[in-house]
MARGURO-385773 format. One record per residue: residue in three letters; y, x, z negated of N, C-alpha, C in turn. Coordinates in steps of 0.001 Angstrom, whole numbers, padded with zeros to 6 digits, always signed. Each point is the difference from the previous one (the first is absolute). Layout:
N
ALAYXZYXZYXZ/...
***
This chain:
116
ASN+014087-006830-072864-001037+000672+000770+000626+001105+000848/THR-000740+001088+000148+000479+001136+000784-000951+000272+001159/VAL+000571+000195+001181-000763+000371+001184+000335+001457+000281/GLU-001016+000874-000026+000223+001429+000176-000414+000454+001397/PHE+000873+000766+000613-000248+000585+001313-000145+001502-000210/THR-001197+000524+000094-000234+001429-000178-000663+000559+001254/GLY+000454+001166+000418-000574+000610+001190+000738+001266+000377/ALA-000218+000413+001228+000616+001226+000514+001416-000282+000485/LEU+000820+001040-000035+001358-000098+000521-000056-000426+001464/HIS+000829-000941+000400+000113-000577+001348-001134-000960+000351/ALA-000880-000311-000948-001065-000975+000264+000563-001411-000089/THR-000534-000904+000815+000371-001411-000067-001118-000740-000706/LEU+000369-000701-001052-000979-000705-000831+000291-001488+000016/VAL-001062-000805-000044+000130-001455-000060-000782-000491-001208/LYS+000665-000780-000822-000646-000601-001178+000100-001511+000125/GLN-001024-000679-000512-000035-001456+000023+000272-000549-001388/VAL+000880-000986-000071+000242-000726-001239-000609-001383+000206/ARG-001006-000322-000812-000713-001270+000146+000590-001035-000949/LEU+000280-001170+000548+000597-001091-000760-000955-001190-000006/LYS-000145-000644-001158-000878-001168-000133+000835-001226-000316/ASN-000420-001130+000542+000657-001274-000254-000972-000926-000725/PRO+000126-000134-001318-000918-000865-000744+000389-001478+000047/SER+001179-000303+000532+000472-001384-000002-000589-000802+001156/LYS+000347-001293+000011-000499-000912+001043+001014-000183+001120/LYS+001074+000786-000031+001034-000096+001032+000211+001360+000659/THR+000466-000024+001220+000272+001233+000746+001205+000721-000609/LEU-000123+001320-000128+001105+000826-000485+000503+000879+001131/ILE+001305+000156+000044+000615+000887+000986+000895+000978-000756/TYR-000178+001303+000289+000801+001040-000628+000783+000752+001064/ASN+001237+000359-000334+000797+000903+000827-000028+001360-000676/ALA-000403+001034+000735-000124+001348-000549+001274+000790+000300/VAL+000479+000708-001038+001201+000817+000126-000275+001351-000660/LEU+000393+001069+000669-000120+001348-000558+001372+000442-000487/VAL+000094+000407-001273+001267+000439-000574-000214+001309-000750/GLY+001083+000727-000222-000087+001233-000779+000491+001207+000770/ARG-000034+001135-000685+000519+001267+000527-000610+000366+001351/ASP-001312-000125+000145-000684+000427+001225-000580-001177+000786/ALA+000575-001178-000144-000533-001198+000653-000070+000150+001523/ALA+000916+000759+000583+000019+000175+001458-001219+000761+000510/ASP-000677+000765-000868-001173+000767+000412-001280-000842+000006/PHE+000046-001172-000617-001145-000909-000029+000235-001096+001029/SER-001084-000567+000517+000145-001119+000940-001152-000980-000187/LEU+000235-001209+000455-001012-001058-000068-000563-000176+001399/ALA-001261+000379+000167-000617+000064+001332-000103-001362+000690/LYS-000241-001060-000748-000221-001316+000610+001173-000951-000184/GLY+001170+000525-000279+001162-000853-000200+000250-000278-001468/SER+001068-000748-000267+000425-000180-001380-000330-001375-000587/THR-000764-000820+000699-000381-001314-000523-001511-000060-000171/VAL-000422-000483-001178-001428-000131-000297-000276-001455-000365/THR-000962-000606+000681-000402-001372-000301-001402+000032-000580/ILE-000171-000661-001144-001305-000027-000666-000444-001450-000122/ALA-001103-000330+000642-000553-001346-000041-000512-000324-001407/PRO-000134-001284-000337-000503-000378-001325-001385+000583-000281/LYS-000170+000527-001209-001271+000569-000469-000489+001159+000860/LYS+000892+000652+000712-000354+001131+000875+000761+001241-000450/GLN-000202+001073+000745+000732+001233-000252+000492+000581+001319/ALA+001033+000799-000097+000574+000658+001176+000420+001402-000424/SER+000254+000838+000973+000429+001355-000328+001222+000365+000832/ILE+000760+000926-000544+001168+000518+000698-000167+001520+000081/ASN+000205+000559+001181-000150+001444+000215+001340+000694-000159/VAL+000015+001042-000836+001198+000809-000200-000297+001379+000585/GLU+000872+000456+000896-000197+001279+000689+001045+001003-000488/PHE-000427+001255-000137+000891+001045-000477-000369+001324+000639/THR+000996+000736+000473-000194+001346+000523+000646+000972-000977/ILE-000791+000943-000513+000502+000967-000977+000857+001024+000740/ARG+001308-000026-000256+000930+000884+000702+000530+001124-000860/PHE-000023-000169-001330+000589+000983-000901-000995+000393-001084/LEU+000212+001165-000609-000860+000444-001089+000260-000780-001290/ARG+001214-000464-000185+000301-000760-001213-000647-001389+000083/PRO-000353-000563-001135-000608-001344+000001+000996-001052+000496/ALA-000496-000918+000811+000820-001118+000480-000290-001208-000879/GLU+001033-000816-000221-000151-001186-000836+000726-001175+000632/ALA-000631-001167-000091+000607-001243+000468-000697-001150-000728/VAL+000501-001195+000227-000597-001193-000602-000240-001023+001099/LEU-001191-000586-000004-000339-001101+000905+000195-001291-000779/LEU+000948-000824+000451+000250-001299-000612-000592-001081+000884/LEU-000766-000884-000589-000532-001155+000716+000638-001232-000612/ILE+000921-000605+000744+000782-001123-000491-000545-001283+000601/SER-000299-000949-000855-000569-001270+000426+000991-000780+000845/ASN-000506-000588+001085+000799-000849+000874-000503-001422-000220/ARG+000856-000864-000507-000437-001365-000330-000540-000732+001222/ILE-001148-000622-000188-000587-000872+001012-000646-001165-000740/ASP+000301-001212+000371-000523-001204-000659+000322-000009-001492/GLY+001115+000586-000386+000377+000020-001412-000759+001012-000837/THR-000891+000775+000610-000777+000997-000728+000810+001281-000108/ASP+000176+000471-001209+000751+001228-000230-000874+000929-000834/ALA-000287+001171+000519-000858+000960-000708+000866+001097-000610/ALA-000595+000754-000896+000701+001093-000662+000280+001129+000983/THR+001101+000705-000223+000317+001190+000785-000908+001134-000463/LEU-000579+000718+000942-000913+001097-000302+000684+001322+000325/THR-000238+001004-000839+000576+001330+000247-001091+001062-000073/PHE+000096+000968+000895-000936+001117+000036+000807+001283+000166/ALA-000265+000975-000856+000640+001310+000120-000754+000806+001050/LEU+000726+000624+000902-000587+000845+001051+000388+001443-000299/LYS-000993+000867-000114+000260+001410-000319-000847+000893+000887/SER+000537+001176+000316-000741+000948+000835-000155+001324-000713/GLU-001017+000737+000434-000229+001342-000523-000653+000836+001088/VAL+000531+001202+000221-000571+000923+000977-001128+000765-000685/LYS-001216-000113+000529-001157+000686-000585-000230+001372+000628/HIS+000298+000134+001277-000148+001296+000654+000873+000048+001258/ILE+000196+001214+000490+000833+000201+001186-000846+000653+001077/GLU-000056-000627+001144-000724+000533+001157+001011+000755+000864/PRO-000296+001242+000369+000943+000722+000859+000056-000628+001391/ALA+001209-000100+000535+000180-000567+001332-000405+000997+001076/GLY+000019+001277-000323-000364+001029+000952+000212+001370-000626/VAL-000397+001033+000738+000148+001370-000480+000896+000738+000989/MET+000957+000726-000545+000907+000760+000842-000093+001461-000407/ARG-000247+000883+000957-000115+001434-000283+001287+000694+000422/CYS+000485+000841-000872+001221+000761+000272-000281+001479-000240/LYS+000671+000850+000777-000129+001434-000199+001408+000550-000155/SER+000194+000721-001106+001313+000592-000232-000175+001229-000871/PRO+000935+000940+000098-000089+001184-000843+000248-000367-001471/CYS-000622+000745-000872+000176-000242-001426+001346+000507-000490/TYR+000450+001111+000630+001244+000616-000475+000708+000687+001150/GLU+001310-000164+000078+000813+000719+000976+001212+000567-000697/LEU+000437+001167+000413+001233+000581-000540+001203-000689+000579/
***
């Protein structure tokens, strides 16, 4: 699965990854961000997600677009054993794209076109 962050340069975007627990036992995941641009992404509510039986939970991933080039990272959700329950490791690709650039301001300059 891929989570795409698209917006203006310097915009801060938050995306939600929703997780479902179909089992009858509580699942706990530890979230880790890895990859080339992992430092540019953050987990707003911490790196541990607990999902009650037959319920769902979400994890918020925050990203500020700092560069024109696309940023890439991977969100790993690693199961933390509780009561002998071990769930599969989940992976999500995180990618960014700059859709437009908003000017930060306008600066006027006056200079001659040509001087000897």
